[in-house]
C-alpha positions in Angstrom: 0.0 0.0 0.0 1.3 3.4 -1.0 2.3 5.6 2.0 0.0 8.7 2.3 0.8 11.3 4.9 -1.8 13.8 6.2 -0.2 16.8 8.0 -2.4 18.7 10.4 -2.0 22.0 12.4 -4.5 21.5 15.2 -6.6 24.4 16.6 -5.6 27.2 17.0 -2.7 29.3 15.6 -3.4 32.3 13.3 -6.5 33.6 11.6 -4.9 35.5 8.8 -2.3 33.0 7.4 -1.3 29.4 7.7 1.4 28.4 10.2 4.1 27.2 7.8 5.4 24.0 9.3 3.2 21.6 7.3 3.9 23.6 4.1 7.6 23.2 4.7 7.3 19.4 5.2 5.0 19.0 2.2 7.6 20.9 0.1 10.2 18.5 1.3 8.0 15.5 0.6 7.6 16.7 -2.9 11.3 16.3 -3.5 10.9 12.7 -2.3 7.7 11.9 -4.2 5.9 11.2 -0.9 2.1 11.6 -1.3 1.0 14.2 1.2 -2.1 16.1 2.2 -2.3 19.0 4.7 -4.9 20.9 6.7 -5.0 23.8 9.0 -7.8 22.5 11.2 -7.8 25.7 13.2 -9.1 28.0 10.4 -11.6 25.3 9.4 -13.0 25.2 13.0 -13.2 29.0 13.1 -15.1 29.2 9.8 -17.5 26.4 10.9 -18.2 28.2 14.2 -18.5 31.7 12.8 -21.0 31.1 10.1 -24.8 31.5 10.0 -25.4 27.8 10.7 -22.5 27.7 13.2 -24.0 30.5 15.3 -27.5 29.0 15.1 -26.1 25.8 16.5 -24.1 27.7 19.1 -27.1 29.7 20.3 -29.2 26.5 20.5 -26.5 24.7 22.5 -26.4 27.6 25.0 -30.2 27.5 25.3 -30.1 23.8 26.1 -27.5 24.3 28.7 -29.0 27.4 30.3 -27.1 28.9 33.2 -26.6 32.2 35.0 -25.0 34.5 32.4 -23.6 38.0 32.6 -25.5 41.0 31.2 -23.1 41.1 28.3 -23.8 37.4 27.4 -27.5 38.0 27.7 -27.3 41.0 25.4 -25.6 38.9 22.7 -28.2 36.2 23.0 -31.0 38.7 22.7 -29.4 40.0 19.5 -28.9 36.5 18.1 -31.0 37.3 15.0 -28.7 40.3 14.2 -25.6 38.1 14.6 -26.8 35.3 12.5 -28.0 37.8 9.8 -24.6 39.5 9.6 -22.0 36.8 10.3 -21.5 35.4 6.8 -21.1 38.9 5.3 -18.6 40.0 8.0 -16.5 36.9 7.5 -16.6 37.4 3.7 -15.4 40.9 4.2 -12.5 39.9 6.5 -11.6 37.3 3.8 -11.2 40.2 1.3 -14.2 39.1 -0.7 -16.6 42.0 -0.2 -14.7 45.2 0.2 -17.8 47.4 -0.3 -19.3 46.1 2.9 -16.9 48.4 4.7 -19.3 51.3 4.1 -22.0 49.5 6.0 -19.9 48.1 8.8 -18.7 51.6 9.7 -22.3 52.7 10.2 -23.4 52.5 13.8 -26.6 50.5 13.1 -25.1 47.6 11.0 -23.1 45.4 13.5 -24.7 44.3 16.8 -22.5 45.6 19.6 -21.5 44.2 23.0 -18.8 45.0 25.6 -15.8 45.0 23.2 -17.2 48.1 21.5 -16.7 50.1 24.7 -13.1 50.5 23.6 -14.3 52.7 20.8 -14.5 55.8 22.9 -10.8 55.3 23.8 -9.8 54.6 20.2 -12.1 57.1 18.4 -9.1 59.5 18.0 -7.3 56.9 15.9 -10.0 56.4 13.3 -9.2 59.7 11.7 -5.8 58.3 10.7 -7.4 55.0 9.5 -8.9 54.3 6.1 -12.4 53.1 6.0 -11.3 49.5 5.2 -9.1 49.4 8.3 -11.8 51.0 10.4 -14.3 48.4 9.2 -11.8 45.6 9.9 -11.3 46.8 13.4 -15.0 47.0 14.1 -15.5 43.6 12.6 -12.8 42.3 14.9 -14.5 43.7 17.9 -17.7 42.0 16.7 -16.0 38.6 16.5 -14.3 39.2 19.9 -17.8 39.8 21.5 -18.9 36.4 20.1 -15.6 34.9 21.5 -16.4 36.3 24.9 -19.8 34.6 24.8 -18.2 31.2 23.9 -15.7 31.6 26.7 -18.4 32.4 29.3 -21.2 30.1 28.2 -19.7 27.2 26.3 -15.9 26.6 26.7 -13.6 28.8 28.9 -10.6 27.3 27.1 -11.6 29.0 23.8 -9.4 31.6 22.1 -9.0 32.7 18.5 -5.3 31.8 18.4 -5.0 29.2 21.1 -7.1 26.5 22.7 -6.7 25.2 26.3 -3.4 27.0 26.4 -3.3 26.7 30.2 -3.1 22.9 30.0 -0.1 23.2 27.7 1.6 25.8 29.9 1.3 23.8 33.1 2.3 20.5 31.7 5.3 19.5 33.8 3.1 16.6 34.6 0.8 14.9 32.1 -1.9 14.3 34.8 -4.1 17.4 34.2 -4.0 17.1 30.4 -4.6 13.3 30.6 -7.6 13.9 32.9 -9.1 16.5 30.5 -8.8 14.0 27.7 -10.8 11.4 29.7 -13.7 13.8 29.9 -16.3 14.0 27.2 -15.3 16.2 24.2 -16.3 19.8 24.5 -18.5 21.6 22.1 -15.4 23.0 20.3 -13.9 19.5 20.3 -17.0 18.1 18.6 -16.8 20.8 15.8 -13.1 20.0 15.3 -13.6 16.2 15.3 -16.4 16.4 12.7 -14.0 18.3 10.4 -11.2 15.8 11.3 -13.5 12.9 10.3 -14.1 14.4 6.9 -10.4 15.1 6.4 -9.4 11.5 7.3 -12.1 10.0 5.0 -11.0 12.2 2.1 -7.2 11.8 2.4 -7.2 8.1 3.6 -3.8 8.4 5.2 -1.5 5.7 6.5 0.3 8.3 8.7 -1.0 11.4 10.3 1.5 14.0 11.5 0.5 16.8 13.9 2.5 20.0 14.0 2.3 21.5 17.5 4.0 24.8 17.5 2.6 26.3 20.7 1.0 25.3 24.1 -2.3 26.5 22.6 -2.2 23.6 20.1 -1.3 20.8 22.5 -4.7 19.8 23.9 -6.3 19.7 20.4 -3.6 17.6 19.0 -4.1 15.0 21.7 -7.9 15.1 21.4 -7.6 14.6 17.6 -5.1 11.8 18.0 -7.4 10.1 20.5 -10.2 10.2 18.0 -8.1 8.7 15.2 -6.8 5.9 17.5 -10.4 5.0 18.4 -11.8 5.1 14.8 -8.7 4.3 12.7 -6.4 2.2 14.9 -4.3 1.2 11.8 -3.2 4.8 11.2 0.2 5.7 12.7 0.3 9.1 14.4 3.3 11.3 15.0 3.9 14.7 16.6 6.5 17.3 15.8 6.9 21.1 16.1 8.0 23.9 18.4 6.3 22.5 21.5 7.9 19.1 21.5 11.2 20.5 20.3 11.5 22.7 23.5 9.2 21.0 26.0 9.3 17.2 25.5 13.0 16.5 25.2 13.0 14.5 28.5 9.6 12.8 28.0 9.1 9.6 30.0 5.3 9.3 30.6 4.1 6.2 28.7 0.5 7.5 28.7 1.4 9.9 25.9 1.8 6.9 23.6 -1.9 6.0 24.1 -2.4 8.9 21.6 0.8 9.1 19.6 3.0 6.4 18.1 6.0 8.6 17.6 7.2 12.1 18.6 10.1 13.6 16.5 12.3 16.5 17.6 13.9 19.5 15.8 14.0 19.7 11.9 11.4 17.3 10.7 12.6 16.4 7.2 15.1 13.6 8.0 13.2 12.1 11.0 9.9 11.9 9.1 11.6 10.4 6.0 13.2 7.7 8.1 10.0 7.1 10.0 8.2 6.5 6.7 10.9 4.2 5.5 10.7 2.3 8.8 6.9 1.9 8.6 7.3 0.7 5.0 9.6 -2.0 6.4 12.7 -0.6 4.7 14.5 0.4 7.9 14.9 -1.1 11.4 13.6 0.9 14.3 17.1 1.7 15.5 17.7 3.6 12.3 15.2 6.3 13.2 16.3 9.9 13.7 15.5 12.0 16.8 12.3 10.0 17.6 10.5 9.0 20.8 8.5 5.8 20.8 7.2 3.1 23.2 9.3 -0.1 23.4 8.6 -2.8 26.0 6.2 -0.4 27.9 9.0 2.2 28.2 9.6 5.5 26.4 12.8 5.3 24.4 14.6 7.9 22.3 16.3 6.8 19.1 18.7 9.0 17.3 20.9 7.3 14.7 24.1 9.4 14.5 24.8 8.2 11.0 21.7 10.0 9.6 22.5 13.6 8.7 20.0 16.4 8.4 19.3 17.9 5.0 20.9 21.1 3.9 18.6 24.0 3.6 19.3 24.1 -0.1 17.9 20.5 -0.4 14.6 20.7 1.5 12.5 22.1 -1.3 10.2 25.1 -1.5 7.3 25.2 1.0 4.1 24.0 -0.6 0.8 25.6 0.5 -1.4 23.6 -1.8 -4.4 22.1 -0.1 -4.7 24.9 2.5 -7.7 27.2 2.3 -5.6 30.2 1.3 -8.5 32.3 0.2 -10.5 31.6 3.4 -8.2 33.1 6.0 -9.5 36.2 7.7 -7.6 39.4 8.4 -8.4 41.1 11.6 -7.1 44.3 13.2 -7.1 44.0 17.0 -5.1 47.2 17.5 -4.8 50.2 15.2 -0.9 50.4 15.5 0.4 49.8 11.9 3.2 47.5 12.9 1.4 45.5 15.6 -1.4 44.6 13.2 0.9 42.8 10.8 0.7 39.6 12.8 -3.1 39.4 12.3 -3.8 41.3 9.1 -3.0 40.1 5.6 -1.8 36.7 4.3 1.9 36.2 4.2 4.0 33.5 2.5 6.4 32.3 5.1 10.0 31.5 4.2 13.4 31.3 6.0 16.6 33.1 5.0 18.8 31.2 7.4 18.3 28.2 9.7 19.3 29.0 13.3 20.8 32.2 14.7 24.1 33.7 13.5 24.6 35.3 16.9 23.6 32.4 19.1 24.8 33.9 22.4 21.8 35.5 24.2 21.7 34.1 27.7 17.9 33.9 27.9 17.6 32.0 24.7 17.5 28.2 23.9 21.0 28.4 22.3 21.7 24.8 23.1 19.0 23.5 20.8 19.4 22.9 17.1 16.8 25.4 16.0 19.1 28.2 17.4 22.6 26.7 17.4 22.7 25.1 13.9 23.2 28.2 11.7 22.9 27.6 8.0 22.1 30.4 5.5 20.3 29.8 2.2 21.8 31.3 -0.9 20.1 34.6 -1.9 19.3 33.4 -5.5 17.6 30.2 -4.1 15.6 32.3 -1.6 14.3 34.5 -4.5 13.7 31.5 -6.6 11.5 30.1 -3.8 9.7 33.5 -3.5 8.9 33.4 -7.2 7.6 29.8 -6.9 5.3 30.8 -4.0 4.0 33.9 -5.8 2.9 31.6 -8.7 1.4 29.0 -6.3 -0.4 31.3 -3.9 -1.0 34.5 -5.9 0.3 36.5 -2.9 3.4 38.8 -3.0 3.7 39.4 0.7 6.5 37.5 2.6 7.3 37.0 6.3 10.8 35.6 6.8 10.4 33.7 10.0 14.2 33.7 10.9 15.4 33.8 14.5 17.5 36.7 13.3 18.0 37.4 9.6 21.7 38.0 8.8 22.3 41.6 7.5 24.7 40.5 4.7 22.1 37.9 3.4 19.3 40.4 3.6 21.5 42.7 1.5 22.0 40.0 -1.1 18.3 39.1 -1.2 17.4 42.7 -1.7 19.9 43.1 -4.5 18.6 40.0 -6.2 15.0 41.2 -5.9 15.9 44.6 -7.4 18.0 43.0 -10.2 15.1 40.7 -11.2 12.6 43.6 -10.9 10.3 41.5 -8.6 7.7 43.5 -6.7 7.1 42.1 -3.2 6.6 43.3 0.3 8.4 41.5 3.1 9.4 41.7 6.8 11.5 39.7 9.2 13.1 39.5 12.6 16.6 41.0 13.1 19.2 41.9 15.6 19.6 45.7 16.0 23.2 45.7 15.0 25.4 48.4 13.5 25.6 46.6 10.1 22.1 48.1 9.4 23.5 51.4 8.1 21.5 54.1 6.5 22.4 52.9 3.0 21.5 49.2 3.7 18.1 50.2 5.1 17.4 52.3 2.0 18.3 49.3 -0.2 16.1 47.0 1.9 13.2 49.4 1.5 13.7 49.6 -2.2 13.5 45.8 -2.4 10.1 45.8 -0.6 11.0 45.5 3.0 8.2 47.2 5.0 9.0 46.2 8.6 11.5 44.6 11.0 11.1 43.2 14.5 14.0 42.7 16.9 14.9 42.2 20.5 15.8 45.3 22.4 15.0 43.2 25.5 16.2 45.3 28.5 17.1 48.9 27.6 20.0 48.9 30.0 23.6 48.6 28.8 24.6 46.6 32.0 21.8 44.1 31.4 22.4 43.9 27.7 26.0 42.9 28.5 24.8 40.3 31.0 22.4 39.0 28.3 25.3 39.0 25.9 23.1 40.7 23.4 26.0 42.3 21.5 24.3 45.7 21.2 24.0 48.9 23.2 21.0 51.2 23.7 22.8 53.9 21.7 23.4 51.4 18.8 19.7 50.3 18.9 18.6 54.0 18.7 20.8 54.7 15.7 19.8 51.6 13.8 16.1 52.3 14.5 16.6 55.7 13.1 18.2 54.3 10.0 15.2 52.0 9.5 12.6 54.7 10.3 14.3 57.2 7.9 14.1 54.6 5.2 10.4 54.1 5.8 10.7 50.7 7.4 8.5 50.1 10.5 10.3 48.9 13.7 8.8 46.6 16.4 10.9 45.8 19.5 10.6 42.9 21.8 11.0 44.2 25.3 11.9 42.3 28.5 11.6 42.9 32.2 12.6 40.8 35.1 15.9 39.6 33.8 18.0 38.2 36.7 19.6 40.9 38.9 17.5 43.6 37.3 16.7 46.3 39.8 13.6 48.5 40.0 15.8 51.4 39.0 16.9 49.6 35.8 13.3 48.7 35.0 12.2 52.3 35.3 15.2 53.5 33.3 14.4 50.9 30.6 10.9 52.3 30.4 12.3 55.8 30.1 14.5 54.6 27.2 11.4 53.1 25.5 9.4 56.3 26.1 12.1 58.4 24.4 12.5 56.0 21.5 8.8 56.3 20.8 8.8 60.1 21.4 11.5 60.8 18.9 9.7 58.5 16.4 12.3 55.8 15.8 10.2 53.0 17.2 6.7 52.3 16.1 5.7 49.2 18.0 6.7 47.0 20.9 5.7 44.3 23.3 6.8 43.7 27.0 7.2 40.2 28.2 8.5 39.0 31.6 11.7 37.0 31.6 11.1 33.2 31.7 13.9 30.9 32.6 14.1 27.9 30.2 15.9 24.7 30.6 17.9 25.0 27.5 19.2 28.6 28.0 22.5 29.6 29.7 20.5 31.0 32.6 18.5 27.8 33.0 21.6 25.6 32.7 23.7 27.8 35.0 21.3 29.7 37.3 24.0 30.3 39.9 25.9 32.5 37.5 22.9 34.9 37.3 22.1 34.9 41.1 18.8 33.0 40.6 17.6 29.8 42.3 15.7 27.1 40.5 12.8 26.3 42.8 12.2 22.7 41.7 15.1 20.6 40.5 12.8 17.7 39.6 12.6 16.7 35.9 9.0 16.1 35.0 7.8 13.1 33.1 6.1 15.3 30.4 7.0 18.9 29.6 10.3 20.5 30.8 11.2 23.9 29.6 9.9 26.8 31.6 11.6 26.6 35.0 10.1 28.2 38.1 12.8 30.3 39.7 13.3 33.1 42.3 16.0 35.7 42.6 18.4 35.6 45.5 17.7 39.3 46.0 14.0 38.6 46.5 13.0 40.9 43.6 9.3 40.8 42.5 9.2 41.8 38.9 5.6 40.9 38.0 4.2 44.0 39.8 5.6 46.1 37.0 3.7 44.3 34.3 0.5 46.4 34.2 2.3 49.8 34.2 4.8 48.8 31.6 2.1 47.4 29.2 -0.3 50.3 29.7 2.4 53.0 29.1 3.6 51.1 26.0 0.1 51.0 24.6 -0.2 54.8 24.9 3.3 55.4 23.5 2.5 53.3 20.5 -0.4 55.6 19.8 1.6 58.8 20.3 0.1 59.6 23.7 1.2 60.5 27.2 4.8 61.2 26.6 4.6 64.0 29.1 3.3 61.8 31.9 5.6 61.1 34.8 6.7 57.4 34.9 5.3 57.2 38.4 1.8 57.8 37.0 1.8 54.4 35.3 2.2 52.5 38.6 0.1 52.2 41.8 3.2 51.7 44.0 6.2 53.9 44.6 8.9 53.5 41.9 12.3 55.2 41.6 12.8 58.3 39.5 14.5 57.7 36.3 18.2 58.4 36.3 18.2 59.0 32.5 18.4 62.5 31.0 15.1 63.3 29.3 16.9 64.0 26.0 19.3 61.0 26.2 18.1 59.4 22.9 17.7 62.7 21.1 21.3 63.6 21.9 22.5 60.2 20.6 20.7 60.7 17.3 22.0 64.3 16.9 25.6 63.1 16.9 27.2 63.6 13.5 28.8 60.2 12.9 30.8 59.9 9.6 30.3 56.5 8.0 33.4 54.3 7.6 33.8 52.9 4.1 35.7 49.7 3.4 37.4 48.9 0.1 35.2 45.8 -0.4 31.9 47.6 0.3 29.4 47.2 -2.5 28.2 50.2 -4.5 24.6 50.3 -5.8 22.6 53.0 -7.7 18.9 53.1 -7.0 18.1 55.9 -9.5 17.6 55.9 -13.3 20.3 56.4 -15.9 21.2 60.1 -15.7 20.7 62.5 -18.6 23.8 64.7 -19.2 23.8 68.2 -20.7 26.9 70.5 -20.9 27.3 74.2 -20.5 30.0 76.7 -19.7 30.3 78.9 -16.7 32.5 82.0 -16.4 33.9 83.1 -13.1 36.5 85.8 -12.5 37.3 85.9 -16.2 37.8 82.1 -16.4 35.6 79.7 -18.3 34.7 76.3 -16.8 33.1 73.4 -18.6 30.2 72.2 -16.5 27.7 69.4 -16.7 24.1 69.1 -15.5 23.0 65.6 -14.4 19.3 65.0 -14.5 17.8 61.8 -13.2 14.6 60.5 -11.7 13.7 58.7 -8.5 10.2 57.3 -7.8 9.2 60.6 -6.1 11.4 63.4 -7.6 13.2 64.7 -10.6 16.7 65.8 -9.6 19.3 67.9 -11.2 22.9 68.3 -10.1 25.5 70.7 -11.5 29.1 69.5 -11.4 32.3 69.6 -13.4 32.1 68.1 -16.9 34.6 65.4 -16.2 32.7 64.2 -13.1 29.4 64.3 -15.0 30.8 62.2 -17.8 32.4 59.8 -15.3 29.2 59.4 -13.3 27.1 58.7 -16.4 29.5 56.0 -17.6 29.8 54.6 -14.1 26.0 54.2 -13.7 26.0 52.4 -17.1 28.7 50.0 -15.7 26.6 49.4 -12.6 23.6 48.5 -14.6 25.5 46.2 -16.9 26.9 44.2 -14.0 23.6 42.5 -13.3 25.1 39.5 -11.4 28.0 41.3 -9.7 28.3 44.6 -7.9 31.1 47.1 -8.1 33.1 47.6 -4.9 33.9 51.0 -3.3 37.6 50.5 -4.2 36.7 49.8 -7.8 34.6 53.0 -7.9 37.5 55.0 -6.4 40.0 53.7 -9.0 37.5 54.2 -11.8 36.9 57.8 -10.8 40.6 58.6 -10.5 41.4 57.1 -13.9 38.6 59.0 -15.6 38.8 62.3 -13.9 42.6 62.5 -13.2 42.1 63.7 -9.7 42.0 62.3 -6.1 38.7 60.6 -5.1 38.5 61.8 -1.5 37.8 65.5 -2.2 35.0 64.5 -4.6 33.6 61.9 -2.2 33.1 64.5 0.6 31.9 67.3 -1.8 28.4 68.6 -2.1 27.9 66.8 -5.4 28.8 63.4 -3.9 26.7 64.1 -0.8 23.7 64.8 -3.0 24.2 61.7 -5.0 24.4 59.6 -1.8 21.2 61.3 -0.5 19.4 60.3 -3.7 20.3 56.8 -4.4 24.1 56.1 -4.5 24.4 53.5 -1.9 27.6 52.0 -0.3 26.7 48.7 1.3 
């Protein structure tokens, strides 16, 4: 019998775009001619629930299981006819299928409104800056969130649009609670998911089902679905992989897990799954498996054949999204901030520039695990080839590179390749705020279609950044952020509080740095999270070096990653959470910069020790760029048009040239000496002829000196060269 694999992302991850893991594996299977189906069960459940029929069934279920409900829930039930009448149209609008509905949605009497709409008074100021489509998306999002609140209160308190029963996944050091939940009758949401799963299994007729479990919020559903398959199709083999097992289940010993799953694979899935398939086809012994947990003689064993190598990134194929409901995903706007919304609005093709992290030193990070420590970049040409393939396959030109930290040099090469091929895309990725992101590189990235970057500022304190081994300083971050912002690229920062040994003073000073970064306009979005000590990070492996104590040294039989810890100093960082997040919300919307930091907290905090213009003064410094001989030179403008004229000064006649060229926004003219004008016209022609190879700074210098018979340096620091650099002559 031919092997058929069905890959499933269980509820729930994202509403607006597929989580890419199954598409990556399906792309690899294509290179091996392995028959494969895939499904994002999460979006299918959402679309089933949030439909006219789905709401009618939901309301009937609530009526049958009547209980004491809040005034808000009773209001929604009283307006059920309004909800069932509008739900299909709203979902269609959020899927991009009915743009004209925006006019109706933005009218007060179209959507039924419950408690979520109370936010409108706070956000009314923002609607002036939002287009009508965005405003309608935001109102439709509030409408869906009202219905979600009803489900949480009256049907299933584990429900969430991007997660389900997340608490069971996050508190899973022991399997007991999750196992107990799985012995109970399936919930209403479970039953919806299982009906869709039954159809998927019947249609795809798999011999193997693989669940991708990226987050704790997918864990419960993966077990519930596997349980149903075991009961109804006992011959199907079931495996689990993904981010959750990769980080949490590395020390798994609980045999009960294998009542649901036959195998659990770790880290990159290509080689483990290929060898698992060969084993199940009878072509390999069990001991030939790669990074695989299984049950043997009533005991959990881990098999990792050292002779089996992982595939190079150049050999894993292009992600394949076929079979996923690409036109059915819904774009929501939970918050009006333009950067923050990118995670939930629009459909992005997801790709990777480089496997792992090229820095790989941050002490809070899982740098001992392969997904961080094994760094392998993909060639720029291959990345762009994959982008072209996905554009043809999906019809979408938006890309989210899901790197741990995209390497600046590779980003430069991808940008150059996109520009050379004249491919129009928009893309964004995660970075480190390092000095390699010069003004010129940011302009090049923007020209290639880069619209946003996200990166870890973590703790805006130089002492703590050094302890984290982040490899950046606050001043450096500010300068890099300005380079991105000046180029028109949005910046999102991941912010951290509660890192070991962090003092209250440092927390407040960090908040002040964040306030100033937003006030001067070089940061557009951010998110605070409290430090979590993980088992695979330097802090988790060596807590004594960071003055923290691991509370429980026991290794659980199920999940082991997040470690409960306390600081030797007794510091309590969680009390800062509300004030940090509320202040950030306001800063993101350009508000309350003049508030004292104390105003955000209901307890006494230290006064900041930072000067109120610290960031401003950093950005005002006039720092001359350092050019290296091997820097690449690139011209973003058009071919210049050259005209000659003479100019007489103090009785002497000079031959001059006028350079005229165009950018996307302006027509520019520059007056210069005739020799320089002729040289630049010919130099641009050389740049445009070298489609596969760039000219270096040293080559430009020698070319200038040969053509103009004068030293390069005076020209390079002249007004003419400065204007050329400001208008498209980039040194990278």
